[in-house]
C-alpha positions as a printed NumPy array, in Angstrom:
array([[ 10.004,  18.997, -23.018],
       [  7.542,  16.521, -21.51 ],
       [  5.078,  15.192, -24.081],
       [  1.448,  14.247, -23.453],
       [  2.294,  10.746, -24.641],
       [  4.938,  10.43 , -21.903],
       [  2.465,  11.65 , -19.273],
       [ -0.142,   9.151, -20.498],
       [  2.411,   6.349, -20.44 ],
       [  3.48 ,   7.149, -16.878],
       [  0.   ,   7.771, -15.457],
       [ -2.204,   5.262, -17.303],
       [ -0.159,   2.633, -19.138],
       [  2.397,   2.143, -16.353],
       [ -0.343,   1.645, -13.747],
       [ -2.248,  -0.759, -15.989],
       [  0.954,  -2.79 , -16.393],
       [  1.459,  -2.818, -12.605],
       [ -2.109,  -4.073, -12.172],
       [ -1.404,  -6.822, -14.7  ],
       [  1.857,  -7.823, -12.959],
       [ -0.025,  -7.931,  -9.665],
       [ -2.646, -10.239, -11.18 ],
       [ -5.468,  -7.657, -11.312],
       [ -7.289,  -7.41 , -14.66 ],
       [ -7.99 ,  -3.69 , -15.223],
       [ -7.64 ,  -2.28 , -18.72 ],
       [ -6.272,   1.173, -19.532],
       [ -9.78 ,   2.384, -20.419],
       [-11.288,   1.144, -17.149],
       [ -8.472,   2.753, -15.194],
       [ -9.183,   6.08 , -16.908],
       [-12.891,   5.731, -16.106],
       [-12.12 ,   5.015, -12.442],
       [ -9.902,   8.099, -12.28 ],
       [-12.586,  10.257, -13.921],
       [-15.323,   8.856, -11.646],
       [-13.284,   9.657,  -8.525],
       [-12.78 ,  13.262,  -9.655],
       [-16.508,  13.681, -10.381],
       [-17.507,  12.139,  -7.027],
       [-15.137,  14.448,  -5.136],
       [-16.546,  17.512,  -6.94 ],
       [-20.098,  16.433,  -6.04 ],
       [-18.958,  15.771,  -2.468],
       [-17.405,  19.244,  -2.253],
       [-20.566,  20.885,  -3.613],
       [-22.91 ,  18.937,  -1.319],
       [-20.864,  19.648,   1.828],
       [-20.26 ,  23.265,   0.762],
       [-16.479,  22.971,   0.912],
       [-14.187,  25.817,  -0.037],
       [-12.544,  25.73 ,  -3.467],
       [ -9.212,  25.082,  -1.768],
       [-10.615,  22.068,   0.101],
       [-12.19 ,  20.664,  -3.051],
       [ -8.977,  21.052,  -5.073],
       [ -6.919,  19.395,  -2.319],
       [ -9.398,  16.491,  -2.18 ],
       [ -9.323,  16.046,  -5.973],
       [ -5.516,  15.991,  -5.982],
       [ -5.232,  13.597,  -3.025],
       [ -7.87 ,  11.137,  -4.275],
       [ -6.449,  11.199,  -7.81 ],
       [ -2.948,  10.557,  -6.435],
       [ -4.336,   7.753,  -4.26 ],
       [ -5.852,   6.019,  -7.285],
       [ -2.567,   6.462,  -9.175],
       [ -0.506,   4.946,  -6.335],
       [ -2.775,   1.98 ,  -5.554],
       [ -1.354,  -0.206,  -8.409],
       [  2.204,   0.188,  -7.098],
       [  1.052,  -0.621,  -3.545],
       [ -0.765,  -3.77 ,  -4.724],
       [  2.316,  -4.874,  -6.663],
       [  4.63 ,  -4.116,  -3.721],
       [  2.32 ,  -6.159,  -1.477],
       [  2.647,  -9.08 ,  -3.889],
       [  6.458,  -8.826,  -3.739],
       [  6.329,  -8.597,   0.062],
       [  4.168, -11.73 ,   0.186],
       [  6.644, -13.471,  -2.122],
       [  9.58 , -12.531,   0.119],
       [  7.63 , -13.547,   3.228],
       [  7.136, -17.044,   1.789],
       [ 10.746, -17.429,   0.62 ],
       [ 11.999, -19.   ,   3.892],
       [  9.327, -21.741,   3.583],
       [ 10.457, -22.457,   0.026],
       [ 14.111, -22.545,   1.07 ],
       [ 13.36 , -25.031,   3.857],
       [ 11.566, -27.271,   1.339],
       [ 14.631, -27.096,  -0.907],
       [ 16.919, -27.882,   2.022],
       [ 14.946, -31.028,   2.903],
       [ 15.106, -32.206,  -0.715],
       [ 18.845, -31.498,  -1.012],
       [ 19.669, -33.185,   2.308],
       [ 17.879, -36.324,   1.12 ],
       [ 20.325, -36.505,  -1.802],
       [ 18.11 , -35.07 ,  -4.522],
       [ 19.227, -32.567,  -7.172],
       [ 18.585, -28.806,  -7.243],
       [ 15.937, -29.307,  -9.959],
       [ 14.154, -31.882,  -7.788],
       [ 14.261, -29.35 ,  -4.946],
       [ 12.673, -26.678,  -7.153],
       [ 10.002, -29.157,  -8.27 ],
       [  9.259, -29.824,  -4.597],
       [  8.648, -26.108,  -4.039],
       [  6.281, -25.992,  -7.018],
       [  4.372, -29.075,  -5.858],
       [  4.157, -27.667,  -2.311],
       [  2.091, -24.785,  -3.674],
       [  3.859, -22.038,  -1.713],
       [  2.015, -18.954,  -2.935],
       [  3.857, -16.528,  -5.22 ],
       [  7.101, -18.521,  -4.895],
       [  5.777, -21.536,  -6.806],
       [  4.929, -19.321,  -9.807],
       [  8.439, -17.85 ,  -9.934],
       [ 10.088, -21.271,  -9.622],
       [  7.777, -22.653, -12.314],
       [  9.124, -19.986, -14.697],
       [ 12.618, -21.412, -14.19 ],
       [ 11.561, -24.932, -15.167],
       [  9.519, -23.546, -18.069],
       [ 12.529, -21.706, -19.519],
       [ 14.605, -24.876, -19.234],
       [ 12.015, -27.094, -20.934],
       [ 10.739, -24.771, -23.671],
       [ 13.758, -22.542, -24.394],
       [ 16.269, -25.303, -23.648],
       [ 18.262, -23.049, -21.323],
       [ 20.651, -24.301, -18.683],
       [ 19.673, -24.045, -15.03 ],
       [ 22.11 , -21.172, -14.448],
       [ 20.758, -19.199, -17.433],
       [ 17.12 , -19.75 , -16.438],
       [ 17.778, -18.814, -12.801],
       [ 19.651, -15.661, -13.818],
       [ 16.89 , -14.504, -16.185],
       [ 14.062, -15.126, -13.704],
       [ 15.867, -13.625, -10.712],
       [ 16.882, -10.504, -12.66 ],
       [ 13.297, -10.019, -13.867],
       [ 11.819, -10.34 , -10.379],
       [ 11.48 ,  -7.089,  -8.413],
       [ 12.821,  -8.687,  -5.272],
       [ 16.346,  -7.85 ,  -4.168],
       [ 16.332, -10.837,  -1.824],
       [ 15.494, -13.323,  -4.584],
       [ 18.087, -11.803,  -6.899],
       [ 20.71 , -12.416,  -4.213],
       [ 19.458, -15.976,  -3.674],
       [ 19.619, -16.604,  -7.416],
       [ 23.228, -15.406,  -7.614],
       [ 24.102, -17.433,  -4.531],
       [ 22.743, -20.669,  -6.032],
       [ 24.475, -20.01 ,  -9.374],
       [ 27.832, -19.3  ,  -7.696],
       [ 27.456, -22.377,  -5.5  ],
       [ 26.861, -24.632,  -8.513],
       [ 29.741, -23.009, -10.363],
       [ 32.369, -23.248,  -7.624],
       [ 30.927, -26.014,  -5.455],
       [ 29.958, -26.053,  -1.78 ],
       [ 27.319, -27.332,   0.615],
       [ 24.214, -25.66 ,  -0.876],
       [ 21.769, -27.184,   1.623],
       [ 23.654, -25.708,   4.592],
       [ 23.902, -22.298,   2.917],
       [ 20.175, -22.233,   2.104],
       [ 19.295, -23.334,   5.643],
       [ 21.337, -20.478,   7.138],
       [ 19.794, -18.019,   4.676],
       [ 16.259, -19.213,   5.425],
       [ 16.832, -18.861,   9.18 ],
       [ 18.245, -15.351,   8.73 ],
       [ 15.3  , -14.233,   6.579],
       [ 12.838, -15.753,   9.056],
       [ 14.476, -13.962,  12.004],
       [ 14.445, -10.634,  10.138],
       [ 10.754, -11.04 ,   9.302],
       [  9.889, -11.856,  12.918],
       [ 11.861,  -8.851,  14.163],
       [ 10.174,  -6.603,  11.619],
       [  6.725,  -7.891,  12.65 ],
       [  7.45 ,  -7.277,  16.33 ],
       [  8.696,  -3.728,  15.7  ],
       [  5.721,  -2.987,  13.448],
       [  3.311,  -4.316,  16.075],
       [  4.772,  -2.128,  18.838],
       [  4.908,   0.941,  16.583],
       [  1.38 ,   0.432,  15.252],
       [ -0.117,   0.115,  18.739],
       [  1.387,   3.444,  19.795],
       [  0.46 ,   5.222,  16.584],
       [ -3.113,   3.91 ,  16.656],
       [ -3.788,   6.004,  19.76 ],
       [ -2.524,   9.117,  17.974],
       [ -4.625,   8.272,  14.909],
       [ -7.807,   8.036,  16.96 ],
       [ -7.069,  11.302,  18.794],
       [ -5.91 ,  13.416,  15.83 ],
       [ -8.287,  12.099,  13.157],
       [-11.262,  11.213,  15.341],
       [-11.433,  12.837,  18.768],
       [-10.167,  16.357,  17.925],
       [-12.289,  16.86 ,  14.761],
       [-15.287,  15.332,  16.555],
       [-14.786,  17.695,  19.506],
       [-14.673,  20.675,  17.136],
       [-17.846,  19.384,  15.48 ],
       [-19.615,  19.013,  18.851],
       [-18.654,  22.577,  19.795],
       [-19.962,  23.912,  16.485],
       [-23.2  ,  21.956,  16.79 ],
       [-23.611,  23.13 ,  20.387],
       [-23.117,  26.781,  19.363],
       [-25.778,  26.357,  16.682],
       [-28.141,  24.84 ,  19.243],
       [-27.494,  27.716,  21.688],
       [-28.11 ,  30.248,  18.909],
       [-31.602,  28.841,  18.476],
       [-32.402,  29.373,  22.149],
       [-30.464,  32.445,  23.285],
       [-31.479,  35.762,  21.644],
       [-28.816,  37.694,  19.679],
       [-26.502,  34.69 ,  19.733],
       [-25.062,  34.259,  16.211],
       [-25.126,  30.736,  14.75 ],
       [-22.161,  29.097,  13.062],
       [-22.385,  30.01 ,   9.375],
       [-21.78 ,  27.558,   6.49 ],
       [-18.697,  29.603,   5.567],
       [-17.258,  29.119,   9.054],
       [-17.996,  25.39 ,   8.891],
       [-16.273,  25.2  ,   5.512],
       [-13.199,  27.002,   6.895],
       [-13.082,  24.63 ,   9.883],
       [-13.383,  21.675,   7.494],
       [-10.431,  23.079,   5.556],
       [ -8.324,  23.349,   8.727],
       [ -9.29 ,  19.807,   9.778],
       [ -8.514,  18.539,   6.274],
       [ -5.017,  20.043,   6.132],
       [ -4.171,  19.1  ,   9.728],
       [ -5.242,  15.458,   9.456],
       [ -3.666,  15.175,   6.003],
       [ -0.272,  16.296,   7.332],
       [ -0.646,  13.941,  10.288],
       [ -1.315,  11.087,   7.841],
       [  2.   ,  11.763,   6.091],
       [  3.879,  11.659,   9.406],
       [  1.874,   8.628,  10.558],
       [  2.952,   6.599,   7.506],
       [  6.709,   7.154,   7.961],
       [  7.26 ,   4.972,  11.086],
       [  5.128,   2.206,   9.575],
       [  6.382,   2.093,   5.984],
       [  9.426,   4.359,   5.822],
       [  9.803,   7.089,   3.216],
       [  7.485,   5.453,   0.677],
       [  5.606,   8.221,  -1.108],
       [  2.762,   5.974,  -2.311],
       [  1.967,   4.764,   1.223],
       [  2.251,   8.318,   2.575],
       [ -0.298,   9.559,   0.028],
       [ -2.82 ,   6.809,   0.77 ],
       [ -2.54 ,   7.124,   4.575],
       [ -2.78 ,  10.917,   4.305],
       [ -5.971,  10.618,   2.229],
       [ -7.495,   8.141,   4.691],
       [ -6.692,  10.354,   7.703],
       [ -8.009,  13.411,   5.884],
       [-11.28 ,  11.661,   5.077],
       [-11.656,  10.381,   8.655],
       [-11.108,  13.841,  10.11 ],
       [-13.529,  15.588,   7.762],
       [-16.271,  13.004,   8.256],
       [-15.823,  13.086,  12.052],
       [-16.1  ,  16.866,  12.115],
       [-19.031,  17.179,   9.716],
       [-20.927,  14.207,  11.152],
       [-20.744,  15.563,  14.693],
       [-21.568,  19.178,  13.852],
       [-24.712,  18.054,  12.042],
       [-25.516,  15.266,  14.498],
       [-25.374,  17.545,  17.539],
       [-27.574,  20.069,  15.753],
       [-30.203,  17.375,  15.15 ],
       [-29.871,  16.174,  18.756],
       [-30.643,  19.589,  20.243],
       [-33.279,  20.57 ,  17.698]])
């Protein structure tokens, strides 16, 4: 049976730890207050815009889930930045090794170069060797295994095996750096092409279509004020349309996130919430704006 303590640990404590690992100082109490504030704001938003209970509940769930997934996204972004800078660090090491310097001198060069995120990880290796008196292999193994980067773990094992059995480490690191650099460039090109195509769909689905529905609703309200016996659009009908727009744009957001980030649930939740918010604001803003325009 799931205990409340386990739920608290997963929802609050785990996210606070992720914030800390990502370098963001947010305590468990502040995180709880942020979560509570978001729920209250959404309830007020739902009451002010006269949303249906279903719409309000969906918004509360989506915004709460968004807040709960943001720490993991921030931490993943830090790891991605670390991996993006790895080829630079490897090239620095290659230059040091080719000039006849040792592996420790090469690591010191990376630290002194100030390559963001990578210099901190490499500094941990030297720190373990100086303070804990560990060997290079032991320090590298500990740091690489405690870093949430599969690429760096492989690099760590590669360096350890090379020192253990011998080989031209500089040439191996150069080849690895070039491979990582090529993969990153290919990924950036694919992401750029995909994002350009999807951006058009985002504008149409989350902006143009809800806005068009809002213009039609506002126009019908304006006509009702001029033409006798023409019924206006009621708040209940607006709320139902908002609900349809909310669900439609939310589902589109989930599908929109897959080509960009793959099957990452945290990114899918955030993109879905953003698309949902865009669609609802476009619809409501236009239906009220057109009414004011024709009044």
